[in-house]
N, CA, C and O atoms as a GROMACS GRO file, in nm:
protein
  580
    1MET      N    1   9.834   4.121  -3.534
    1MET     CA    2   9.741   4.074  -3.436
    1MET      C    3   9.706   3.929  -3.469
    1MET      O    4   9.678   3.895  -3.584
    2ASP      N    5   9.709   3.845  -3.367
    2ASP     CA    6   9.677   3.705  -3.394
    2ASP      C    7   9.526   3.681  -3.381
    2ASP      O    8   9.450   3.770  -3.343
    3LYS      N    9   9.485   3.560  -3.415
    3LYS     CA   10   9.343   3.525  -3.420
    3LYS      C   11   9.276   3.538  -3.283
    3LYS      O   12   9.161   3.579  -3.275
    4ARG      N   13   9.349   3.505  -3.176
    4ARG     CA   14   9.294   3.512  -3.041
    4ARG      C   15   9.257   3.656  -3.006
    4ARG      O   16   9.151   3.681  -2.950
    5HIS      N   17   9.345   3.751  -3.040
    5HIS     CA   18   9.318   3.891  -3.012
    5HIS      C   19   9.198   3.943  -3.092
    5HIS      O   20   9.120   4.024  -3.042
    6LEU      N   21   9.184   3.895  -3.216
    6LEU     CA   22   9.071   3.936  -3.298
    6LEU      C   23   8.939   3.888  -3.237
    6LEU      O   24   8.839   3.960  -3.239
    7VAL      N   25   8.939   3.765  -3.185
    7VAL     CA   26   8.819   3.710  -3.121
    7VAL      C   27   8.785   3.792  -2.997
    7VAL      O   28   8.669   3.824  -2.974
    8GLN      N   29   8.887   3.825  -2.917
    8GLN     CA   30   8.863   3.905  -2.796
    8GLN      C   31   8.807   4.043  -2.833
    8GLN      O   32   8.715   4.091  -2.766
    9LEU      N   33   8.860   4.105  -2.936
    9LEU     CA   34   8.809   4.235  -2.980
    9LEU      C   35   8.665   4.224  -3.026
    9LEU      O   36   8.583   4.312  -2.998
   10ALA      N   37   8.632   4.116  -3.097
   10ALA     CA   38   8.496   4.097  -3.145
   10ALA      C   39   8.400   4.080  -3.027
   10ALA      O   40   8.289   4.134  -3.028
   11VAL      N   41   8.443   4.006  -2.926
   11VAL     CA   42   8.360   3.986  -2.807
   11VAL      C   43   8.340   4.119  -2.736
   11VAL      O   44   8.228   4.151  -2.696
   12LEU      N   45   8.446   4.196  -2.719
   12LEU     CA   46   8.434   4.326  -2.653
   12LEU      C   47   8.342   4.421  -2.731
   12LEU      O   48   8.262   4.494  -2.672
   13ALA      N   49   8.354   4.418  -2.862
   13ALA     CA   50   8.269   4.504  -2.944
   13ALA      C   51   8.121   4.464  -2.930
   13ALA      O   52   8.033   4.549  -2.924
   14SER      N   53   8.096   4.335  -2.925
   14SER     CA   54   7.959   4.287  -2.908
   14SER      C   55   7.904   4.329  -2.772
   14SER      O   56   7.789   4.372  -2.763
   15CYS      N   57   7.985   4.318  -2.668
   15CYS     CA   58   7.943   4.358  -2.534
   15CYS      C   59   7.913   4.507  -2.530
   15CYS      O   60   7.814   4.549  -2.470
   16ALA      N   61   7.996   4.586  -2.593
   16ALA     CA   62   7.975   4.731  -2.595
   16ALA      C   63   7.847   4.765  -2.671
   16ALA      O   64   7.772   4.853  -2.630
   17ALA      N   65   7.821   4.694  -2.780
   17ALA     CA   66   7.700   4.720  -2.857
   17ALA      C   67   7.576   4.682  -2.777
   17ALA      O   68   7.476   4.754  -2.780
   18LEU      N   69   7.582   4.571  -2.705
   18LEU     CA   70   7.469   4.530  -2.623
   18LEU      C   71   7.446   4.627  -2.508
   18LEU      O   72   7.332   4.655  -2.473
   19ALA      N   73   7.552   4.677  -2.449
   19ALA     CA   74   7.540   4.770  -2.337
   19ALA      C   75   7.476   4.900  -2.382
   19ALA      O   76   7.414   4.968  -2.301
   20ALA      N   77   7.490   4.936  -2.508
   20ALA     CA   78   7.433   5.060  -2.559
   20ALA      C   79   7.283   5.047  -2.586
   20ALA      O   80   7.215   5.148  -2.600
   21CYS      N   81   7.232   4.924  -2.593
   21CYS     CA   82   7.090   4.904  -2.617
   21CYS      C   83   7.013   4.929  -2.489
   21CYS      O   84   7.061   4.892  -2.381
   22PRO      N   85   6.893   4.991  -2.497
   22PRO     CA   86   6.810   5.004  -2.378
   22PRO      C   87   6.776   4.866  -2.325
   22PRO      O   88   6.767   4.769  -2.401
   23ALA      N   89   6.758   4.858  -2.194
   23ALA     CA   90   6.733   4.729  -2.130
   23ALA      C   91   6.607   4.662  -2.180
   23ALA      O   92   6.598   4.539  -2.179
   24ASP      N   93   6.508   4.741  -2.224
   24ASP     CA   94   6.384   4.679  -2.268
   24ASP      C   95   6.378   4.652  -2.418
   24ASP      O   96   6.273   4.616  -2.469
   25THR      N   97   6.490   4.670  -2.488
   25THR     CA   98   6.496   4.644  -2.631
   25THR      C   99   6.562   4.510  -2.655
   25THR      O  100   6.673   4.488  -2.607
   26PRO      N  101   6.497   4.419  -2.728
   26PRO     CA  102   6.562   4.290  -2.755
   26PRO      C  103   6.689   4.311  -2.837
   26PRO      O  104   6.689   4.389  -2.933
   27ALA      N  105   6.794   4.242  -2.800
   27ALA     CA  106   6.922   4.256  -2.870
   27ALA      C  107   6.920   4.176  -3.000
   27ALA      O  108   6.850   4.075  -3.012
   28ALA      N  109   6.997   4.222  -3.098
   28ALA     CA  110   7.010   4.148  -3.224
   28ALA      C  111   7.092   4.023  -3.199
   28ALA      O  112   7.178   4.020  -3.111
   29THR      N  113   7.065   3.921  -3.277
   29THR     CA  114   7.139   3.797  -3.262
   29THR      C  115   7.227   3.778  -3.384
   29THR      O  116   7.221   3.855  -3.480
   30ALA      N  117   7.307   3.674  -3.380
   30ALA     CA  118   7.397   3.644  -3.491
   30ALA      C  119   7.319   3.608  -3.617
   30ALA      O  120   7.372   3.618  -3.728
   31THR      N  121   7.192   3.566  -3.601
   31THR     CA  122   7.112   3.526  -3.716
   31THR      C  123   7.030   3.640  -3.774
   31THR      O  124   6.965   3.623  -3.877
   32GLY      N  125   7.033   3.755  -3.711
   32GLY     CA  126   6.958   3.868  -3.765
   32GLY      C  127   6.899   3.952  -3.653
   32GLY      O  128   6.924   3.928  -3.536
   33PRO      N  129   6.821   4.051  -3.691
   33PRO     CA  130   6.765   4.140  -3.590
   33PRO      C  131   6.666   4.066  -3.502
   33PRO      O  132   6.604   3.967  -3.542
   34ALA      N  133   6.652   4.116  -3.381
   34ALA     CA  134   6.560   4.055  -3.286
   34ALA      C  135   6.416   4.081  -3.330
   34ALA      O  136   6.386   4.185  -3.389
   35THR      N  137   6.330   3.988  -3.301
   35THR     CA  138   6.189   4.003  -3.328
   35THR      C  139   6.126   4.077  -3.212
   35THR      O  140   6.145   4.036  -3.097
   36PRO      N  141   6.052   4.185  -3.237
   36PRO     CA  142   5.992   4.256  -3.124
   36PRO      C  143   5.894   4.166  -3.052
   36PRO      O  144   5.823   4.085  -3.114
   37THR      N  145   5.890   4.180  -2.923
   37THR     CA  146   5.798   4.099  -2.843
   37THR      C  147   5.668   4.174  -2.827
   37THR      O  148   5.668   4.297  -2.812
   38VAL      N  149   5.559   4.103  -2.829
   38VAL     CA  150   5.427   4.161  -2.809
   38VAL      C  151   5.372   4.099  -2.682
   38VAL      O  152   5.356   3.977  -2.672
   39GLU      N  153   5.342   4.185  -2.586
   39GLU     CA  154   5.287   4.135  -2.462
   39GLU      C  155   5.139   4.107  -2.480
   39GLU      O  156   5.065   4.189  -2.535
   40THR      N  157   5.098   3.993  -2.433
   40THR     CA  158   4.956   3.961  -2.438
   40THR      C  159   4.895   4.002  -2.304
   40THR      O  160   4.957   3.982  -2.200
   41PRO      N  161   4.775   4.058  -2.307
   41PRO     CA  162   4.714   4.098  -2.181
   41PRO      C  163   4.682   3.975  -2.098
   41PRO      O  164   4.659   3.867  -2.151
   42PRO      N  165   4.680   3.993  -1.966
   42PRO     CA  166   4.646   3.879  -1.881
   42PRO      C  167   4.501   3.838  -1.906
   42PRO      O  168   4.419   3.920  -1.946
   43PRO      N  169   4.471   3.712  -1.883
   43PRO     CA  170   4.333   3.667  -1.906
   43PRO      C  171   4.238   3.740  -1.811
   43PRO      O  172   4.275   3.776  -1.699
   44ALA      N  173   4.116   3.762  -1.855
   44ALA     CA  174   4.017   3.828  -1.771
   44ALA      C  175   3.988   3.738  -1.651
   44ALA      O  176   3.982   3.616  -1.663
   45PRO      N  177   3.970   3.800  -1.534
   45PRO     CA  178   3.942   3.718  -1.417
   45PRO      C  179   3.808   3.646  -1.434
   45PRO      O  180   3.715   3.697  -1.496
   46ALA      N  181   3.802   3.529  -1.379
   46ALA     CA  182   3.680   3.450  -1.387
   46ALA      C  183   3.570   3.518  -1.305
   46ALA      O  184   3.598   3.581  -1.203
   47ALA      N  185   3.448   3.505  -1.350
   47ALA     CA  186   3.335   3.560  -1.276
   47ALA      C  187   3.323   3.484  -1.143
   47ALA      O  188   3.348   3.363  -1.138
   48PRO      N  189   3.285   3.555  -1.038
   48PRO     CA  190   3.271   3.485  -0.910
   48PRO      C  191   3.157   3.384  -0.915
   48PRO      O  192   3.061   3.398  -0.991
   49SER      N  193   3.169   3.283  -0.833
   49SER     CA  194   3.063   3.183  -0.825
   49SER      C  195   2.938   3.248  -0.765
   49SER      O  196   2.945   3.355  -0.705
   50ALA      N  197   2.826   3.182  -0.782
   50ALA     CA  198   2.700   3.234  -0.726
   50ALA      C  199   2.710   3.244  -0.574
   50ALA      O  200   2.659   3.340  -0.515
   51ASP      N  201   2.775   3.147  -0.510
   51ASP     CA  202   2.790   3.150  -0.364
   51ASP      C  203   2.875   3.269  -0.320
   51ASP      O  204   2.842   3.338  -0.224
   52ALA      N  205   2.987   3.292  -0.392
   52ALA     CA  206   3.074   3.404  -0.357
   52ALA      C  207   3.003   3.537  -0.381
   52ALA      O  208   3.018   3.629  -0.300
   53ALA      N  209   2.927   3.549  -0.488
   53ALA     CA  210   2.852   3.672  -0.517
   53ALA      C  211   2.747   3.698  -0.410
   53ALA      O  212   2.730   3.813  -0.367
   54ALA      N  213   2.678   3.594  -0.365
   54ALA     CA  214   2.577   3.609  -0.260
   54ALA      C  215   2.644   3.651  -0.129
   54ALA      O  216   2.593   3.738  -0.058
   55GLU      N  217   2.756   3.589  -0.097
   55GLU     CA  218   2.829   3.625   0.024
   55GLU      C  219   2.879   3.769   0.016
   55GLU      O  220   2.876   3.842   0.115
   56ALA      N  221   2.924   3.811  -0.102
   56ALA     CA  222   2.972   3.948  -0.121
   56ALA      C  223   2.859   4.048  -0.095
   56ALA      O  224   2.882   4.150  -0.030
   57LYS      N  225   2.740   4.021  -0.145
   57LYS     CA  226   2.626   4.111  -0.122
   57LYS      C  227   2.594   4.121   0.026
   57LYS      O  228   2.566   4.230   0.077
   58GLN      N  229   2.598   4.008   0.095
   58GLN     CA  230   2.568   4.007   0.239
   58GLN      C  231   2.675   4.083   0.316
   58GLN      O  232   2.644   4.162   0.405
   59LEU      N  233   2.801   4.058   0.283
   59LEU     CA  234   2.910   4.128   0.352
   59LEU      C  235   2.908   4.278   0.322
   59LEU      O  236   2.935   4.360   0.410
   60PHE      N  237   2.878   4.314   0.198
   60PHE     CA  238   2.871   4.456   0.163
   60PHE      C  239   2.764   4.524   0.248
   60PHE      O  240   2.785   4.634   0.300
   61ALA      N  241   2.648   4.458   0.262
   61ALA     CA  242   2.538   4.516   0.340
   61ALA      C  243   2.574   4.535   0.486
   61ALA      O  244   2.534   4.633   0.548
   62THR      N  245   2.651   4.443   0.542
   62THR     CA  246   2.682   4.453   0.685
   62THR      C  247   2.810   4.530   0.715
   62THR      O  248   2.816   4.602   0.815
   63ARG      N  249   2.912   4.517   0.631
   63ARG     CA  250   3.041   4.579   0.662
   63ARG      C  251   3.068   4.709   0.585
   63ARG      O  252   3.140   4.796   0.634
   64CYS      N  253   3.012   4.723   0.467
   64CYS     CA  254   3.048   4.836   0.381
   64CYS      C  255   2.944   4.948   0.378
   64CYS      O  256   2.979   5.066   0.374
   65VAL      N  257   2.815   4.910   0.382
   65VAL     CA  258   2.708   5.009   0.373
   65VAL      C  259   2.716   5.116   0.482
   65VAL      O  260   2.690   5.233   0.452
   66PRO      N  261   2.751   5.082   0.606
   66PRO     CA  262   2.755   5.189   0.707
   66PRO      C  263   2.838   5.312   0.666
   66PRO      O  264   2.803   5.424   0.702
   67CYS      N  265   2.946   5.292   0.593
   67CYS     CA  266   3.030   5.405   0.551
   67CYS      C  267   3.010   5.440   0.404
   67CYS      O  268   2.997   5.558   0.370
   68HIS      N  269   3.007   5.340   0.317
   68HIS     CA  270   3.002   5.365   0.173
   68HIS      C  271   2.860   5.382   0.119
   68HIS      O  272   2.843   5.429   0.006
   69GLY      N  273   2.759   5.345   0.196
   69GLY     CA  274   2.620   5.359   0.152
   69GLY      C  275   2.575   5.242   0.068
   69GLY      O  276   2.657   5.170   0.010
   70ALA      N  277   2.444   5.224   0.060
   70ALA     CA  278   2.387   5.111  -0.012
   70ALA      C  279   2.419   5.113  -0.161
   70ALA      O  280   2.434   5.008  -0.224
   71SER      N  281   2.430   5.233  -0.218
   71SER     CA  282   2.459   5.242  -0.362
   71SER      C  283   2.607   5.268  -0.389
   71SER      O  284   2.647   5.286  -0.504
   72GLY      N  285   2.688   5.272  -0.282
   72GLY     CA  286   2.831   5.294  -0.298
   72GLY      C  287   2.868   5.439  -0.324
   72GLY      O  288   2.974   5.467  -0.380
   73ALA      N  289   2.781   5.532  -0.285
   73ALA     CA  290   2.805   5.674  -0.310
   73ALA      C  291   2.891   5.739  -0.201
   73ALA      O  292   2.918   5.859  -0.208
   74GLY      N  293   2.934   5.662  -0.101
   74GLY     CA  294   3.014   5.718   0.008
   74GLY      C  295   2.931   5.795   0.108
   74GLY      O  296   2.982   5.881   0.180
   75ASP      N  297   2.801   5.764   0.112
   75ASP     CA  298   2.708   5.841   0.195
   75ASP      C  299   2.637   5.758   0.301
   75ASP      O  300   2.522   5.787   0.336
   76GLY      N  301   2.703   5.655   0.351
   76GLY     CA  302   2.643   5.572   0.454
   76GLY      C  303   2.622   5.651   0.582
   76GLY      O  304   2.679   5.759   0.598
   77PRO      N  305   2.541   5.599   0.675
   77PRO     CA  306   2.511   5.672   0.798
   77PRO      C  307   2.635   5.706   0.882
   77PRO      O  308   2.635   5.808   0.951
   78ALA      N  309   2.738   5.625   0.877
   78ALA     CA  310   2.859   5.654   0.955
   78ALA      C  311   2.953   5.750   0.884
   78ALA      O  312   3.051   5.796   0.944
   79SER      N  313   2.926   5.782   0.759
   79SER     CA  314   3.019   5.866   0.682
   79SER      C  315   3.023   6.010   0.731
   79SER      O  316   3.123   6.079   0.711
   80ALA      N  317   2.916   6.056   0.796
   80ALA     CA  318   2.909   6.195   0.842
   80ALA      C  319   3.024   6.228   0.938
   80ALA      O  320   3.075   6.341   0.937
   81GLY      N  321   3.064   6.134   1.018
   81GLY     CA  322   3.170   6.160   1.115
   81GLY      C  323   3.310   6.124   1.069
   81GLY      O  324   3.404   6.128   1.148
   82LEU      N  325   3.326   6.089   0.943
   82LEU     CA  326   3.456   6.044   0.894
   82LEU      C  327   3.527   6.152   0.812
   82LEU      O  328   3.467   6.218   0.727
   83THR      N  329   3.656   6.167   0.839
   83THR     CA  330   3.743   6.254   0.759
   83THR      C  331   3.870   6.175   0.734
   83THR      O  332   3.938   6.138   0.830
   84PRO      N  333   3.904   6.148   0.610
   84PRO     CA  334   3.834   6.184   0.487
   84PRO      C  335   3.708   6.100   0.471
   84PRO      O  336   3.689   5.998   0.537
   85LYS      N  337   3.622   6.147   0.382
   85LYS     CA  338   3.497   6.077   0.353
   85LYS      C  339   3.528   5.945   0.281
   85LYS      O  340   3.628   5.935   0.210
   86PRO      N  341   3.443   5.845   0.300
   86PRO     CA  342   3.464   5.717   0.231
   86PRO      C  343   3.460   5.734   0.079
   86PRO      O  344   3.397   5.826   0.027
   87ALA      N  345   3.527   5.644   0.010
   87ALA     CA  346   3.527   5.645  -0.136
   87ALA      C  347   3.385   5.628  -0.188
   87ALA      O  348   3.306   5.552  -0.133
   88ALA      N  349   3.356   5.700  -0.296
   88ALA     CA  350   3.228   5.685  -0.365
   88ALA      C  351   3.252   5.591  -0.482
   88ALA      O  352   3.305   5.631  -0.586
   89PHE      N  353   3.212   5.466  -0.465
   89PHE     CA  354   3.234   5.365  -0.568
   89PHE      C  355   3.159   5.399  -0.697
   89PHE      O  356   3.197   5.354  -0.805
   90SER      N  357   3.054   5.478  -0.684
   90SER     CA  358   2.976   5.514  -0.802
   90SER      C  359   3.041   5.625  -0.884
   90SER      O  360   2.992   5.660  -0.992
   91SER      N  361   3.150   5.681  -0.835
   91SER     CA  362   3.221   5.787  -0.908
   91SER      C  363   3.304   5.728  -1.022
   91SER      O  364   3.390   5.642  -1.000
   92ALA      N  365   3.278   5.777  -1.143
   92ALA     CA  366   3.355   5.731  -1.259
   92ALA      C  367   3.502   5.766  -1.241
   92ALA      O  368   3.590   5.689  -1.282
   93GLU      N  369   3.530   5.880  -1.181
   93GLU     CA  370   3.670   5.921  -1.156
   93GLU      C  371   3.739   5.822  -1.062
   93GLU      O  372   3.852   5.780  -1.088
   94TRP      N  373   3.671   5.785  -0.954
   94TRP     CA  374   3.730   5.688  -0.860
   94TRP      C  375   3.750   5.554  -0.929
   94TRP      O  376   3.855   5.492  -0.915
   95GLN      N  377   3.649   5.509  -1.002
   95GLN     CA  378   3.658   5.380  -1.071
   95GLN      C  379   3.778   5.376  -1.166
   95GLN      O  380   3.845   5.274  -1.178
   96ALA      N  381   3.804   5.490  -1.234
   96ALA     CA  382   3.913   5.494  -1.332
   96ALA      C  383   4.050   5.498  -1.267
   96ALA      O  384   4.147   5.452  -1.328
   97LYS      N  385   4.061   5.549  -1.147
   97LYS     CA  386   4.194   5.565  -1.089
   97LYS      C  387   4.239   5.450  -1.000
   97LYS      O  388   4.354   5.447  -0.956
   98VAL      N  389   4.151   5.355  -0.972
   98VAL     CA  390   4.192   5.242  -0.888
   98VAL      C  391   4.198   5.113  -0.969
   98VAL      O  392   4.115   5.090  -1.057
   99SER      N  393   4.296   5.031  -0.936
   99SER     CA  394   4.308   4.901  -1.003
   99SER      C  395   4.228   4.796  -0.927
   99SER      O  396   4.190   4.816  -0.812
  100ASP      N  397   4.202   4.686  -0.994
  100ASP     CA  398   4.135   4.574  -0.927
  100ASP      C  399   4.218   4.527  -0.808
  100ASP      O  400   4.164   4.495  -0.702
  101GLU      N  401   4.350   4.524  -0.826
  101GLU     CA  402   4.439   4.483  -0.718
  101GLU      C  403   4.425   4.576  -0.598
  101GLU      O  404   4.423   4.530  -0.484
  102HIS      N  405   4.414   4.706  -0.622
  102HIS     CA  406   4.398   4.805  -0.515
  102HIS      C  407   4.270   4.777  -0.437
  102HIS      O  408   4.271   4.777  -0.314
  103ILE      N  409   4.161   4.753  -0.508
  103ILE     CA  410   4.033   4.727  -0.442
  103ILE      C  411   4.043   4.603  -0.354
  103ILE      O  412   4.000   4.604  -0.239
  104GLU      N  413   4.100   4.497  -0.409
  104GLU     CA  414   4.110   4.373  -0.331
  104GLU      C  415   4.203   4.389  -0.211
  104GLU      O  416   4.177   4.334  -0.104
  105LYS      N  417   4.310   4.464  -0.229
  105LYS     CA  418   4.406   4.484  -0.120
  105LYS      C  419   4.344   4.566  -0.007
  105LYS      O  420   4.363   4.534   0.110
  106ILE      N  421   4.271   4.671  -0.041
  106ILE     CA  422   4.212   4.754   0.064
  106ILE      C  423   4.102   4.678   0.139
  106ILE      O  424   4.084   4.700   0.259
  107ILE      N  425   4.030   4.591   0.070
  107ILE     CA  426   3.928   4.510   0.137
  107ILE      C  427   3.995   4.419   0.241
  107ILE      O  428   3.952   4.414   0.356
  108ALA      N  429   4.098   4.350   0.200
  108ALA     CA  430   4.163   4.253   0.290
  108ALA      C  431   4.247   4.320   0.398
  108ALA      O  432   4.244   4.278   0.514
  109TYR      N  433   4.324   4.424   0.361
  109TYR     CA  434   4.424   4.477   0.453
  109TYR      C  435   4.395   4.616   0.507
  109TYR      O  436   4.469   4.665   0.592
  110GLY      N  437   4.288   4.680   0.460
  110GLY     CA  438   4.249   4.810   0.512
  110GLY      C  439   4.316   4.926   0.442
  110GLY      O  440   4.405   4.909   0.358
  111GLY      N  441   4.270   5.045   0.477
  111GLY     CA  442   4.317   5.167   0.413
  111GLY      C  443   4.466   5.193   0.425
  111GLY      O  444   4.528   5.237   0.329
  112MET      N  445   4.523   5.167   0.540
  112MET     CA  446   4.666   5.195   0.560
  112MET      C  447   4.754   5.112   0.467
  112MET      O  448   4.865   5.153   0.434
  113ALA      N  449   4.706   4.996   0.425
  113ALA     CA  450   4.784   4.909   0.337
  113ALA      C  451   4.806   4.970   0.199
  113ALA      O  452   4.898   4.930   0.127
  114VAL      N  453   4.720   5.066   0.162
  114VAL     CA  454   4.733   5.129   0.030
  114VAL      C  455   4.751   5.280   0.042
  114VAL      O  456   4.725   5.354  -0.052
  115GLY      N  457   4.796   5.326   0.160
  115GLY     CA  458   4.823   5.468   0.180
  115GLY      C  459   4.697   5.552   0.196
  115GLY      O  460   4.699   5.672   0.170
  116LYS      N  461   4.591   5.490   0.240
  116LYS     CA  462   4.465   5.562   0.261
  116LYS      C  463   4.433   5.565   0.409
  116LYS      O  464   4.515   5.526   0.492
  117SER      N  465   4.314   5.611   0.442
  117SER     CA  466   4.273   5.631   0.580
  117SER      C  467   4.270   5.501   0.662
  117SER      O  468   4.231   5.395   0.614
  118ALA      N  469   4.314   5.515   0.787
  118ALA     CA  470   4.308   5.402   0.879
  118ALA      C  471   4.164   5.372   0.920
  118ALA      O  472   4.137   5.268   0.979
  119ALA      N  473   4.072   5.464   0.889
  119ALA     CA  474   3.930   5.441   0.920
  119ALA      C  475   3.872   5.327   0.836
  119ALA      O  476   3.771   5.268   0.874
  120MET      N  477   3.935   5.297   0.723
  120MET     CA  478   3.893   5.181   0.643
  120MET      C  479   3.957   5.059   0.707
  120MET      O  480   4.077   5.038   0.693
  121PRO      N  481   3.876   4.978   0.777
  121PRO     CA  482   3.934   4.866   0.852
  121PRO      C  483   3.974   4.748   0.762
  121PRO      O  484   3.917   4.729   0.655
  122PRO      N  485   4.071   4.671   0.808
  122PRO     CA  486   4.107   4.548   0.735
  122PRO      C  487   4.003   4.440   0.762
  122PRO      O  488   3.927   4.447   0.858
  123ASN      N  489   4.001   4.343   0.676
  123ASN     CA  490   3.912   4.226   0.690
  123ASN      C  491   3.996   4.100   0.676
  123ASN      O  492   3.980   4.026   0.579
  124PRO      N  493   4.085   4.074   0.772
  124PRO     CA  494   4.177   3.961   0.758
  124PRO      C  495   4.106   3.826   0.749
  124PRO      O  496   4.163   3.730   0.696
  125ASP      N  497   3.985   3.818   0.799
  125ASP     CA  498   3.910   3.692   0.791
  125ASP      C  499   3.870   3.658   0.647
  125ASP      O  500   3.833   3.544   0.618
  126LEU      N  501   3.878   3.757   0.557
  126LEU     CA  502   3.840   3.733   0.418
  126LEU      C  503   3.960   3.707   0.328
  126LEU      O  504   3.944   3.664   0.214
  127ASP      N  505   4.080   3.731   0.378
  127ASP     CA  506   4.201   3.721   0.297
  127ASP      C  507   4.212   3.583   0.231
  127ASP      O  508   4.207   3.480   0.297
  128GLY      N  509   4.229   3.585   0.099
  128GLY     CA  510   4.247   3.462   0.022
  128GLY      C  511   4.119   3.389  -0.012
  128GLY      O  512   4.123   3.284  -0.074
  129LYS      N  513   4.005   3.443   0.030
  129LYS     CA  514   3.878   3.376   0.002
  129LYS      C  515   3.815   3.431  -0.126
  129LYS      O  516   3.841   3.545  -0.163
  130PRO      N  517   3.734   3.351  -0.193
  130PRO     CA  518   3.670   3.393  -0.318
  130PRO      C  519   3.578   3.514  -0.303
  130PRO      O  520   3.542   3.577  -0.402
  131VAL      N  521   3.540   3.547  -0.181
  131VAL     CA  522   3.450   3.660  -0.161
  131VAL      C  523   3.520   3.794  -0.191
  131VAL      O  524   3.453   3.891  -0.224
  132ILE      N  525   3.653   3.799  -0.179
  132ILE     CA  526   3.722   3.926  -0.207
  132ILE      C  527   3.708   3.963  -0.355
  132ILE      O  528   3.667   4.076  -0.384
  133PRO      N  529   3.738   3.874  -0.450
  133PRO     CA  530   3.713   3.910  -0.590
  133PRO      C  531   3.565   3.937  -0.617
  133PRO      O  532   3.532   4.021  -0.701
  134ALA      N  533   3.476   3.868  -0.547
  134ALA     CA  534   3.332   3.891  -0.566
  134ALA      C  535   3.295   4.031  -0.517
  134ALA      O  536   3.211   4.098  -0.578
  135LEU      N  537   3.354   4.076  -0.407
  135LEU     CA  538   3.331   4.213  -0.360
  135LEU      C  539   3.385   4.314  -0.460
  135LEU      O  540   3.323   4.418  -0.484
  136ARG      N  541   3.501   4.285  -0.518
  136ARG     CA  542   3.558   4.374  -0.619
  136ARG      C  543   3.462   4.388  -0.737
  136ARG      O  544   3.438   4.499  -0.784
  137VAL      N  545   3.407   4.276  -0.784
  137VAL     CA  546   3.313   4.278  -0.895
  137VAL      C  547   3.188   4.360  -0.857
  137VAL      O  548   3.138   4.438  -0.937
  138LEU      N  549   3.139   4.340  -0.737
  138LEU     CA  550   3.024   4.415  -0.688
  138LEU      C  551   3.053   4.566  -0.688
  138LEU      O  552   2.971   4.647  -0.732
  139ILE      N  553   3.169   4.603  -0.637
  139ILE     CA  554   3.211   4.745  -0.632
  139ILE      C  555   3.228   4.801  -0.772
  139ILE      O  556   3.186   4.914  -0.799
  140ARG      N  557   3.289   4.726  -0.861
  140ARG     CA  558   3.307   4.771  -0.999
  140ARG      C  559   3.171   4.792  -1.068
  140ARG      O  560   3.159   4.875  -1.158
  141GLY      N  561   3.071   4.718  -1.027
  141GLY     CA  562   2.938   4.731  -1.086
  141GLY      C  563   2.860   4.852  -1.036
  141GLY      O  564   2.748   4.875  -1.082
  142MET      N  565   2.916   4.928  -0.945
  142MET     CA  566   2.847   5.044  -0.889
  142MET      C  567   2.873   5.173  -0.964
  142MET      O  568   2.847   5.281  -0.912
  143LYS      N  569   2.925   5.163  -1.084
  143LYS     CA  570   2.951   5.282  -1.166
  143LYS      C  571   2.821   5.358  -1.188
  143LYS      O  572   2.714   5.299  -1.208
  144ALA      N  573   2.833   5.490  -1.185
  144ALA     CA  574   2.716   5.573  -1.214
  144ALA      C  575   2.679   5.558  -1.361
  144ALA      O  576   2.767   5.548  -1.447
  145PRO      N  577   2.551   5.558  -1.391
  145PRO     CA  578   2.508   5.542  -1.532
  145PRO      C  579   2.551   5.660  -1.618
  145PRO      O  580   2.523   5.662  -1.738
   0.00000   0.00000   0.00000
């Protein structure tokens, strides 16, 4: 076997070894084993400005309270006629199962955008505005003691 064939065999062997590694495992290099990667968590979202927080409180009172109630218990005056019942933001179980992204998406795009009830209306006028994260913070603060 000549040198060219040996190089080709070495390349094929390397490719086969790499193919056997799981996709999420760093491959070893010619200089030694790969260093495991450690993912750093994303930075915490910035607190909403005072103006955005004030706007969120006002919008919650006018748009959310009728169904979700003043304390976020899902017991607003309009909730009696709704099936399914509105989410109870004060529920620890509900708080644990939804992501911040889910909360912001349902506020902007409505229930159907996240596979929930069409009775939860979209708020396209708020999309991309600082009040959406402020509403999320307000909702997250409604956890039951």
